[in-house]
N, C-alpha and C positions, 0 to 999 in steps of 0.2 A: 818154845819150836814154831813149827808152826807147822796145823793141818790137811791132812792132804781135803778134805770133802770140805768146808769150811774155805781153803781154795779154789774148789770145784765151785762152791757154792754165787763163788763170790765172780768167777767166770764166768758163766752161766746165768743169772741173773746183774751183773754190774758192772759187767765183764767189753760193757762198750761205752762205760767210763773210763776202765783201766780199771779200776779196787784188788781187780786177784791179781796187776803186777806191780802196787802198791805194795803190797800184803807179801809177798813172794821175795818184797824185794829188790825188784826191779824196777828203781824212782826213776828211770830214762826214757824207759819204755811204757809205764804211768802215768805218764806227765804228755809223752807222743798219744794218746794213744786218747785221754782228758782232750786233749787239743784237738781233736782229728773224732770228736765223737759224733756230733754235727754230721758227717756223714756215716757212708753205713760202714764202712770197711773197718771201722774196729768193731763191730757190733757181728761180721761177718767170722773174722778171725778167733776172736772170743769166744765163741761157738763151739768152732772146730777142739780151743783152744781147751775151752770144759769140758770133749769127751776124749780127746785125749787124758788129758789130768785122770778122772774118772774107771777109763783105765791103766792106766800105769802104776805097778806093784807102789804097795806105802815103802818097798823099800831103795827100787830105785830111787820117788820123792825123796825118800829120807839122805841118800849122797845127793842128788838135786840141789835139794832148797838150806836142807838140817848139818847139813857136814858140819860147821863150822861148830853146829853147840855140839856134837855127834865129838871132835876136835878136841872144844875144852873137857869133855867132862871121860879122852879115851889121858888129852894129858894130865889132869888129879889124880888120877888109877896111876899111873905112873908116877909122877913129884911123890904122893903119901911113896908108895916102896921103894921109891926107893932116895928120894932123905928125910928121914926118920930123925932128924936134929927137931926141924920142923915141929910147935909144938902139938899138942891131940885139938885143942882148942883151936889154934887155928886149920889147921886141917878140919878140923866141922863145920869151923863161920863159910870158908869156902866149899865141900858140901854144902851144905843150903845154898852159899849164894846161888848154885848147878840147878840143889832141884829146886826156888825158887823158878830161875828162869825160864825151866821145864825143858832142860840140860838136861834131866836124869826121874825117873819115875820114881813112883811112890815108896818099889819094888826096890831097885838099884837105890838108895836114900836110904834105906833100911838097911840093906845087908853091907853096906860100903857103913855107913855109922855104926852099927854091932863089931865091924876088921879093926876100924882102928878105934875105937874105944878094948877092943878085947887082945 
């Protein structure tokens, strides 16, 4: 799961090389920034993007850059509810995989794990 603070710092300090774009999964744009890093253009753009990332709300950032992880978490929750025929061990493995990938927090992991075991 992407972190807003990390993206902001990357944009501010290494933005002219496109580091924040690579971090946020925008590989093509990151390559363009890197190819044109010898000009001042990517640096100026990255400076303004760092400001935009700084003032962006956490919810808006998550919807924009972490929606894939949130979708996976929601699919797992609905799958756990709609398909009780899958063994609890398999559901726990799926839940642990989401936790390791950072798609769900420690609290969500503990709550869903307790729900599955009960």
